[in-house]
N, C-alpha and C positions, 0 to 999 in steps of 0.2 A: 845665777852668779854672773856678774858682768865681766866680759872678756877684756883682757888686757890689750893694749894697742899692739904688742908684739904677736898675741895669738891671733888677732885679726889679720895682721899681715902675713903670718904663716899660712893661715886658711886661704887667703886670696891667692898667694903663690900655688898652693895645691890645686885649686879650681883652675887656675890659669893653665898649669901643666896639663890637667885632665882634659880641658877644652882643647888645648893644642894637640893632644894625642887623638882624642875623638875627631876633631877637625881633619887630621892628618889621615886618620882612617877613611873618613868620608871622602876626602880629595883623592885618596888613593883608589878607593873602590870605584869612584867616578871615573877616574882615568882608566881603570881596567875595563869598566863596562863601555866607556867611549872607544877604547882601543878594540874591544871585541865586537862592538857594533860596526866600527869601521872595516874590520876583517870580514865580517859576515855580509855587510852590505855593498862593499867595494870589491875586496880581493876574491871573494867567494860568490859574486853576484851571478856570474855565468853558471856556475854549478848549481845554485839553488833555482835559477831560472829554468835550467834543463829538468831539474826534479819536478818542478811545478808543471812543466809542460808535460812530463811523463804520466803525472796523475791524470791529465786530460786528454792525452794524445795516445792513440794505439797506432802500432806499426803492423801492418797486414801484409802477408804474402799473396802475390797474385800469381795464379798458375799460368804457365805458358801454353800456348796453342800447340798441340802435338802436331808433328809433320805429317803430311799426306803421303800416301803411297799410291802410285799409278802403274799401270802396265805399260809396255813399250809403246803404244799408241796414245797414251794419255787418258786411258780409261781408269776412273777412280776406283781403287780396290779397297782402301781404307781411309775414311774421312772422320769428321766431327760433326756431331748434332747437338743442338742446344738441350739443356738437362735443367729443368726447375727443380731446386732442392732447398732444404732448410737445414742449418747447423745450429749447434748449440755450445757456448762456451761455459764451463762450469762455474768458473770464479765470477762471472757476471750474472749468473742465473739466480743465485740465492737457493731457494728451495727447488732443486731440480725436479723432484716427483711432482710438485704442484704445476711447474712450468709444462712438463711433459703431458700431465693430465689435461692441461688447457689446450696444447697443441693437438692432442688426440680428439678433443671436442670439435676442433675446427677442420681437422684432416683425418681421412679414413686411414689410420695406421695399422698395418698388419701386427698382431700381437707378438709374433716371433721376432719380427723386424724390431719392434720396439724394445723387446727384451735384449736383443743384441746390441742396441744403441745404448741401453742403460749400462750393460757390461762394458762397452767401449768407453762410456763417460767415466765410469770407476777406474778403469785401467790406465786411461790417458792422463797426462798432466792437466791441471785444472785450467791452464791458459790455452790448451789446444783445442781448436774447434772440432766437433764430432758431427757427422751427418746423422741425422735422426729420420729423415725421409728424403727420397729423391724421385726422379720422374714423375713429378707432380703435374697436374693440369693447371691450366692458366687460372681457372676458378679457385682452385686451392691455394695456389700462390698469392693470389689477390687477398684472400681471406686472412692469410698470415700476415701479410704487409699492414692491412687495415687495422689489425689488433697488435701490431708491434709494440705500442707503448705498454701493453699489459703482458708482454712476453720477454722479460728481462733475459739477456743472454741469446736470445733466437734471433738468427739472421736469414732472411730469405736471400737466395743467391740464384744467379743464372750461370751455370757452368757448361763445360762441354763434355760430351761423352762419346767415346769411340763408337763407330758404326761401320759395317762391312756390307756395302750395298749389294755385292754379288754373292753374299752368303757362303754356302758350303763350298763352292768351287775352288775358293782359295785358301781354305783353312790350312791345307798342308803346305803353302807357300808363305802367306803373309802371317799366319798364326793369329794371335789375339792378345789383348791386354787384360790385366787384372789389378786388384787393389794392392796397396803396398803391405805386406804381411810382415810380422817378425821374423818369420823364416827367410823371406826375401832379404830383409836387412842383415840377418846373420850370414846368410850365404854370400851376399854381394860385398858386404862392408861399406855400403854407399852410405855416405853422410850428407848428401845433398839436402839442404833445408826444405827444398821444394817436396820432399817425400813426406813432409808433415802436414801438407795441405790436405783437407778432408777429401776422401775419395779420389786422391790422386791415382792415376792409372799408369802403370809401367808394363812394358812387353814382357810376356810370359812364354812365348812359343815363336819359334821360326824368325822371320824377318823382324816382327815387332820387338822380339827379345834381342836378337843379334846386332840390330841397327838402333838400339836404344840410345846410344850416345848421340846419333844423328837427329833422332826424331824427338827426343825429350824437350829440348829448348831449356831456357833458364828463367827462373822465377823473378817477378818484378815486385816492387813494394808500393804500398799506398799508406800515407800517413793521414789518419783521420782524427777530428776532434770530437770527443764524446762528452755527454753531460754526466752528472753525478750518478745517474741510474744506468749509464753504459750506452745510452742511445747515441747513435751517430749524428753528429750536428752538421758536419761539412768535411770535405776532403781538402787537406791542406796542399799536399803535393803527392806526385805519383811518378815512379820509375817504372816505365812500361816493361812487362815481360818480353823476352826474346824468344820468338816461336821457334819450334824445332824445324829442322830442315826437311824438304820434301825429297822423297826417295822414288826414283823411277826404276822399276824392274825391266828385265830383258823378256818376261814372259808375255805371251799374247792372250788376252782375255777370251777372245773367241776361240781360239784353238784349245786353251784349257778348259773351257766349258764343253767342247766337243769330246776331248779325252775323257773328262769325268763321266759325261753322259754315255760314251761308248761302253765304258766299264761297268755301268750300273748293273746291279744285280750280282756282281763277282766280287771276290776278295782278291784285289789285283793292284798293281801299280805300274806306272809307265813315265818315261822321261823322253822328251824331244829336245834335240840339240840342232843348233846351226852348225853345219860342217864347214863353214868359211870363217866364222868368228869365235866358235865355242860358246855363244850365248845359249843359255838354256831358255827354250820357248815355252815348255810346259813341264810341270812336275805334279803328277796326279796320283792320288791314292784312293782307292774305293774299298768299301763305303767311306764317306766322308761325313763332316758334321758342320753344324752352323756355329761359327765362332761368336756371332752375337749372343748366344746363350751364355758364354762366360762373361761377357761385359756385363750383362744385365742381371746376372745372378742365376746360376743354373740350379734346378731343383734336385733333390735327393733322388727322385724317381728318374729324372733325365741322366743324371751322373751314373746311376746304376745301370740303366739301359746301354749307355756307351761302353761301360766297363765289362759288361757281362755278354756283349755280342761277340760271338765266335769269330765273326769277320773283322774284328779289331779296328773299328773306325778311328780310334784315337791314334793309332800307329801310322807313320808315314811309310808305307812299304817301298816307296820309290827310293828313299835315301837312307832309312833305318833298317830296313829289311835285308837280311842276308840269306842267300839261297844257293845250293848247288846250281851252276849255270848250265848244267847239262851240255848237249851238243853245240851250243852257242860257243863254248869254249875251244872247239876244234879248230876255229881259225887261228887261235894262239899257238896251238901245236903245229899246224901246218906251216905257219911263218917261221916258228923256231926251226923246224926241219929244213926249210927251204934256205933260210939265212946261214944255217951251219953246214950246209951242203950234204945233208943226210938223205935227201930224196931228190929226184927230178920230177917235173910235171908229168913224163910220160912213163915213168916207172909203174908197174902194178903190183898190187899185193892181193893174194888170194883171200877170199872170204867164205869159209865153209859154215859160218853161223856161229863159230866159237873160235877161242884159242886157249890152249891148255899151257899153263905155266906150273910146273911141278905137279902137285896132285890137285889144283884147282883150275876150274874151267870158267873162262871170262866169255860171256855171251855177247852176241850181236843183238840188237834189237829185232832184226829180221831173223827169225828162227831158222829158216832154210839157208841163210847166208845171201850174199850179193854177188858171188863169183868173183872174178878179178876186177879190181878197181884201181883206176889211177886217181890223181889229186882231184881234178874237177868232178869226177863222178863221186868220190868219197864225200865231198862236200854237198853236193846237190842231194844225194841219197843218204847222207848221214851214217855212213858205214862204221860201226864202232871197231870192227876187227882191223881195219886200215889203221887206225889211230893207236890201237894196241901195239901194232908193229912199230909205227912211228915213235911212240913213247919209249920203246925199249932202246932204239937207236939215239935219241935225243937226250933222254935223261931229265929228270926232274928239275935239276938246277937251271937247265937251258929254257925249259918250258915256263917256269916260274919267273926268270929274267925277262922273257918275252911278255909275259902277262903284265908285269909292272911297267915294262915299256909302252904297253898298250893302255895303261891306266887302271888295270885291276890289281887289288891287293894293297892300294894306297888310300889315304883319306883325302878327299878332295875338299878344298877350302871354299865352302859356300856359307852365306849367312843363314843356314838352317839348323834346327836342333838336331842333336844326336846323330850326325852324319857317320855312317858305318865305315870302318877301314877296309873290311873284306880280307880274304886270305889267299895268298899264293904261296902254298907250302913249300918248305925246303927240307933237306935232311936234318940240318941243324935245328929247324923249327921243332920237327918232331921229337928230337932228343931232349930238347929243352922242355917242351910241353909234356910229353909222356914218359921220357926216360926210356925210350925204345928206339931201335934202329929202323932206318927206312928199309922197306921191302919193295921188290919189283911189283907186287900187286898194288901197293899204294900209287906207283907211278902209273900203272895201267887205269886205275880208277880216275885219277886226275886227267888223264888224257881225253876222257869223254865228260869232264866236268862234274864228276862225282867225287866220293871220298872226302879229303879235307878241304877242297877247293870251295871258297865261298864269295859270292858277289852279289851286290845290290843292283837293281835296275839302272841306277846312276853310273855304276861301273861299267856295265854293258853299253850304255849309250855312249860313254866316253871311248871305249874300246872300238864300236862301230864308227864313230865319228873320226877316230885317228886312222882306222883302216881305209875309210873312204877317202879322206883328204891327204893322207901320207904325212900329216904334221902333228906335233905333239900338242894337240889342242887341249886347253884347260877350261872347264866349264866355268861361266860367270853368270851372275844373277842381277847384280846392280849396274844399270845402264848410265844413270846420272844422278847427282845429288844437287838439289836446288837449281836444276837446269843445266848444270855444268857436267858435260860428258866425262866418264871416268876414262882414264887413260887405258886404251886397250892393250892386252897382254900380248907380247910377241911370241908367236908359236913357231919354234924352230922346226926343221924337217926331222922326221922320225930316224932318218939315217937307214931305212929299210929300202932295198933294192926295188925301184918302181916296177920292174918285171914281175917280181914276187907278188907285189901288191895287186898287179893287173890280174895275175892268176886266181887270187883270192876273190877278187871283184867278179871275175867270170864265173867262178863256182858258185858264188852267192847269186848271181843273176840266174843261173840255171835252177836253183832252188825254187824260184818263183816261176820260172818261165820254161823249163824243160818239163816234158810230160812225165818223167820219172822223178822230178824234184819233190821233196816233201811239202812244199807249200805251192804246189802248183795250182791248186783250187783258189789260192789267194793271189793270182796273177792279176795284171792290169791290162786293158785292152787297148791301150795307146802307148806307143813307144816313148812319147814325150814325157809320160809319167811313170815310166818303168821302174820297178822296184827290184833290188838286189837284197836277199835276206838270208837268214838262218834260223831254222827252227831249233828247239831244245825241249827235251822232257827230262826232268830231274826226279828220281826215285825218293820217296820219304819212308820207304819200307824195304826189308830185306825180302828177296823171293827165294824160297827154299828149292832144293833140289826136287823135292817131292812135288811142289807146286808145278815146277817146270815140266816134270815128267807128266803130270795130269793135264797141263794146260794152264798158263798163267791167267789168273782172274782179271777179267776186264776192269778197267778203272770205273765204269759206270755201275758195276756190280759190288764196289767197295764202299764202305762209310766215307763220307766226304773227306774226313780229316786224314784218310790213309790213301787217297788218290795222289797220283803224281802231279808235280808242279808243271804248268805249261809256260814255255818261253818262246820269244821271237825277237830277233833283232834285225834291222834292215836300215837301208839308205835309199834316197831318191833325189832327183831322177838318176838313172843309172849313168849315163853319158856325163853328167856334170853335177856330182852330188852336193846337195844343198842341206838336205835334212836327214837326221839319223834318229832312229827310234829304238827303244827297248821296252818290252812288255813282259810282265809275269803274270799269270793268273794261278793264284794259290789253289792247288788241288783241282786244277781244270782239266787234267788228263793230258792228251797229247798236245804238243806245242802246234802241230800243223792243224788241229782242229780248233783249239781254244784261243791261242795267242795270235797266231799268224792272221787271221781275219781281222783282228782288233789292229794289229800293227799296220797292215795294209790300208785300212780305213783312215787311220791316223796320218799316215804319210800322204795319202790323197788329199785329206782336208788341209794339211800344211801347204801343199803344192797348189791347190786350187784356191785357197782362201775362203771357202765356203763349204756348204754341204757337197760332197762330191756327186756329180751327176750320174745317173745310173748307167749311161752309155760307156762309162769306164770300166764297167764290171762285165764278167761273162754273161752271155744273154740268159743263160739258165738261171742266174742268180738275181737278175735285175728286179724282179717283182718283189722277191724276199728283201732286197736291199731297200727298195723304196718303202716297204712296210716297216722295217726297223727304223729308218730314219723318222718315219712319222711318229713312231712311238717314244723316240728318245726324248729326254728333257733338255732339249737344245733351245738356246735363246731364239725367240721368234725372229728377231732381228739382231744383227751383229751389235754389240755394245758400242756406243758412240762416245768419243772423248769430249769432255765438256768444254775444253779450251780455257775456261776461266781459271781453273786451278793450275793449269801448266803455265799460263802467263803469270800467274801469281807466284810460282815457284821461280821462274826465271828472274822476275823483277825484285825479289826480296833481298835485301842486304846487298 
């Protein structure tokens, strides 16, 4: 049917309108697309360029070099050595098991270590590198590098690992480092990104731990371009890591070695201090252990051996151990009595061998007694009854106040782990601790360094150095940081009458140099090196009345763990005190027999600067002394400073 002209015109108008709508839609869509393209290509260009770079650029943390640790003369105590290792990034590896099997084909991997690596890979985020083998040989490292294209996610690396060139001598001073564990992160709350670096090591004990903030340094970054398979193509830029600062200690490597060697075979501790500065020259605990074991991975057998040894090599007896100080505490009581006006130098006290208080008898170590004793004789012959009498006059509050004044019963601030506070007891302390009143017997026990009194060799070394110098010396262990000397602490006068200190000095001189002195056998045959000391013996068991009546059992006849502790403190040279020492030999028996000879030898080594010559000893002992020195594991030659490390420390930053 033929359309009319009107119908044709209506149809044309409808088509025109539709074309206009469709065209408008096309134009609008084109405008929107053009606007969107402009937004993406112009306004968001930088954002998308960064996203593109992130797909081909990896940001890697660079571990800082750990600061070095030196002795006072520049001898290296803790350094860094090269360590070839391989790491794996799970998100780049694809099939981890296949990659690990291929690595195991190229490198001889311990099955247990490989299993630990698998567990670590599963536990860590996929982007965190995990070490799967370390301490590789150059040949093994080369095999991994050559086969790198077939090992996705595997990265051969050259890192640094801590090393202790002097081994066991400084375990109880320098300490050691270990891996970053979950326990470490929980305990410290440390969020430093550097801790995510594979096998990064942090201080775990002693100076390595306490000076972590100085030694660690700060991580650097490296931006590397990688291809589609994750292989590094080139490094784009790098922010170098900031190395840790070098720390120089006050200790002397040669003296420390001698002290450790001299105590070998014993369960013992010793501290040597400089009486003019308070610097700690040696901190030794025997037996000791090799800190390199903890860096390289200690075996279960080695760990069990250290833990089960009755001599406790892991414990630092010099600073952590607390012991009754025995008769070394008598100088505290004597000074408290002199300063308080409770006794004069010439006044004598009778010693019949015991003192009775109520229904209890307090014995002197000498069963028959000493007769009448003045102050100097009481120190040199270590009469207990004399100090029982002084204690009743002075009282525990004055005794403990003097002990604290001399550095006992307080915690000294050194960068070492677990420093013990010690105990100078008071009446209030006993009420608070035991809900009991203080009694006279407690005071008498304290007067001879028994009962509640507890001190470490560090406390006793500080006490001796303060008595020798008359100043409130504080022990210090860090001498410089990055070659910059630490500001020395000012040591005020103790405020003790110099005449009273001179009396104590003379009494201590008689201990070593008077024929009736308890350490006369440990005398020195040259006045220029003369020693003033005090022996001590502290009981670890009760002696019953029946045993006293039958005869006290000799230490050598008792099991080792029931024998008395042996102690000695001293300073030298007598006329111009420079060095103070304290020694404890656990269950060593009498202080004059076990501890005094060690203390004498240490003070001679400190003064001479080398193995003491035999002519400084009594003639009857010289052959024995020479034989002993020949047997000791002493450095064949004094350790020498490298020079390079110290200049590096001074020049950095």
